[in-house]
N, C-alpha and C positions, 0 to 999 in steps of 0.2 A: 166595840171598843170605844174608848174615850178619846175623842178627836178635838183638838184645839186648832181653830183656823182664824187667822187675822184677816181683816178686810172683807167682812161678810155682807156688807150692806148693798153691794152691787156687783155686776160683772162676774168675773171668774170666781171670786170668793163666795158669792151668793149661790151660784150654780154648783159649786163644790160642796157647800154645806147641805144643799138640798139633795144632792146625790148620795152623800153619806147617810143622811137621815133615811132616805128611801131604802138604802141597803141595810138598815137596822142599827146603825151606830148612834151613839149619843154625841152631840156636837156642842162645843162651847165656842161662841164667836166673839171676837174682839174687834171693835170698830169705833171710830170717833163719831160716826153717825148713828142714828137710831136703828133699831132692828128692822130688817126687811124680810126676815124669815120668821114665820110663826108656826111652831110645832112643839108638842109636849116634850120631844127629845132634843130641843134646842134651847140653850141658855145664852142670852146676849149680855155682854159686858161692854158698856159704852165707855171708852177711854181712848186717848191718843197714845199710840205705841211709843212716842217720843217721851212720854211722861212716866209716872209711876204705874207699874204693871200690877194687875190684880193677882191674888193668890189663886192658883188652880193646881190641885195636886194630882199626882199619878196620871199624867198625860201619856197616852200610848202612841198616838199619832199627832205630830205637829206639822201644820202646813203654814208656812210663812207666805202669805199672799198680799198683805197690805203693801201698797206702793203708790207712787205718784210719778208724774212726768213734768219736769221743769218747775218743780216746786219743792225746794229743800230736799232734793233727791238723795243725796248722800246720807243725810240725817235719817230719812224715813226708809229708803230702800236698802240701806246697808247697815248703818249704826244701830237703828232700832231693831232690825232683823237679827243682828248679833245679840243684842240684849234679850230679845224674846227667846232665842234659841238657848242661850246660856241659862236662862231662868227655868225653862220648862222641859228641855230635852235631856239635860245631863243628870239623869236619874234612872234607876233600875227598871221602871215600868215602860220606858220608851221602846217602841218597836220600829218606828220609822219617822224620819224627818224629811220634809220636802220644802224647798224654797222655790217660789215662782220667780224666775229671772226674766231674761229677754234674749232673743236672738241678737239684739244690739250689743249685748255683752261680748259677743263673739266677733261681730263685724265692725263695731264702733260707729255705726251709721245713724246716730241720732244726737240728741242734745248732749254736750260734753259731760256734764255731771251725771246725767242719766246713764250713759254708757259706762262711765267709771264706776257708778254704784252697782250696776248689774255685772260688770266684770269682777268686782269685788265679791259678789255673791258666788261666782264660779269658784274662785280660790277658797273662799270660806267653806263652801260645800265639801271640798276635799279634806279640809282641816277637821270639820265635824265628823265626817265619815270615819276618819281614823280614831276619833275619840269615843263615838257611840258604838263602835264595833265590840267593845268590851261587854256591852249589854245584848249583843246579838242583833243590833238594830242597823238599819240602812239609812243613808242620807244621800239624796240626789237633788239636783235642781232641774226644774222643768222650764225650758226657755222658749216661749212662744214667739212667733212673728206677729203678723196682724191678727187681731181678734176683735170681733164686734162687741165693744164695750162703750159705755158713755164717754170715757176718756178720749176715744178715737172718733167721736161724732164729727169733729171739725174737718177731717179728711174724707170720711165716709160720705158725707153730705155735699162734698165739693166735686162735681163731675170731672173736672180737669185733673185734679189731684188724684181722684180715684182711678181714672184711666191710667195715669202714670204709674201708680202702684201696681195695678194689674199687669202692666207691661213688664214689670220686674218679677212677677210671681208665676212660676211655671204652671201651677194648678189653677190659676185664674180665679181664685177665691180666697177669702179669709176664713178662719176658724170661728165657730160659735163658742161662747163661754161653756156650753155643755160639752163640747168636744174636748176642751182643755180639762174640764172637770173629770172626764173619763180617764184621761191620761194620769191625772193626780191620783185617782182611785187605784189604777193599776200599779203605779210606782210605789204606793204606800201600803196597800193591802195584799195584792196578788204577788208582787215582786218581793222576794226574800233574799236575793243574792247579788243583784246589780247595786253597787254602791260607789259613792265618790264620783259619779258621772253627771254630766250636764246634757240633757236630752233636748235637742232643738226640734221644735214642731212649728214649721213656718211655711208649709206649702212649697218648699224648695227655693224660697226667695234668696236665702243666703248662699246658695250654690250657683246662682245665675251669674256666669262670668261675662256675658254679653260679648263673646268673641266675634270680632269683625274681620272678614277676609273676602277678597274678590271671588265672585262665583266662577 
């Protein structure tokens, strides 16, 4: 299938592009940085999703992955995501739309604009699911907790902060980009019926109530 993925130069986007190529799909990547994926089945379009978007026809799977933390979050994580979706997904070839959100969109436990942008993704996912259903397509958001990506190096490499995070995470680890990519593949290729949902993949961090009571 023809797959369009934003934010493919590192982290989750790069891992997702590589997985889809491995599975035999043709991938078009959009990123403001230069290409990090080199393969005959990969086409890289270097641009900022906040600006003019390139023409890409007959997209079958759209994965909105481009995002940032504490840097013009609403413009990039939400407004640009909406523009990308409206341009590429609202047509008869579309089979699946997936937006990479965040567990913070459910818990509110991060930078204010970041949480607001990811919360907006959750609501917009439901709106898109209703509208692409006419094409027989699904639309969901994949909302990770901690993932080993360059954006998170500042806490991963700080022993005290890392211990604090692990104390909040029942499974005592973070996901790899490859793990999140496998969820993206399942939700867009194998899944044909779940739609309008926001799937939290965070090692149980968001369900940790820290209930305290005398023994």
